N, C-alpha and C positions, 0 to 999 in steps of 0.2 A: 536662412537661417531663422522662421517663426519660432518662438516659446509655445510647446506644444502644452495644454492642461496635465497630460498623460506623461508630458515627460517631466515634471518639473520636481518630481521626490516625490518624498514627505514619509513622518512617521510608518509608518504601515497601510496595504489598501484597504479600505473601507473607511479606513482615520476620519474622524470631525463633524461634527454636528451631521445628525438627519436630516433627510430635503424635506420642504412642507410636505410630499404626496406620503412618504414615507407613516411623520407625525399623524400624516390626516387619517391613513387607515388604522394605525393604531389605537384613535380615538373613535373606529368606528366599530373595533376588534370590541374596547371595554364597552363602549355603546349597548352593544349583543348580546353581551353576559350581562352587564351591572345595569339594573333601575336606577338612575338618581335618586327615586324617590326613597327609594332602596337606602343606596347611600346616606344621607342626611337621616333615616333616622337607626342606621346602623353609627353615624355620628353622632348621632345626642347617645344611644347604650356608650359608646365608648368613651365618650366624653367622660362620660356621669362617673365611668369606669376610671377616668384616669390612664388611659390609654388611645391616643390620637397621633402616632406615626402611621398605623397603614391609613387611615383615614388622606394625612397629610397627601400620601405614596400618589394615593388616586384624583384627588383635589388635583395638585401640579401637572397630574397629565392628562388630566382630562382638559384643564383651563389655564393652565403653566403657571411659571412660578408670579409672588405676587411681583411688583418694581421696586429692583432694592432703589435708596437712596441714602447720601449719605449728608451726615447734622455738623455742619460747620459749626463751630464756634468762636467767636471774636475776643469771650473774654470783658465782653463790653464796651471793647475799643474799637475808634470806627478804623479802617481796615480803605487806604487806597492806594491808589500807584505811586502816589510821589514817598510813600513809608517800603516800598522794594527797588531795594539799591543793587540786585543782582548785574543789572548789564551796566554800570554809571564808575569808573575806575579810582577804587578807593586811593590817597594820600598819604 
């Protein structure tokens, strides 16, 4: 009664994140057809023209997207576990 990966179903065949090997192949292909120094030069030209989208896409595929962060503000209040009452019964 082992649950094999192929029997688990899913949205469709091939759905999900590409494997690391596939990502590495894409990086190698990009490196073979695009010189990094040319991208930097083109980046400068495109930024000066106000068009950043094409180079952004290349850089995201080549180096990955920057790590996303969440800015959590408390409006100056201290927030501690004593203020969290979701586990206590209210009378």
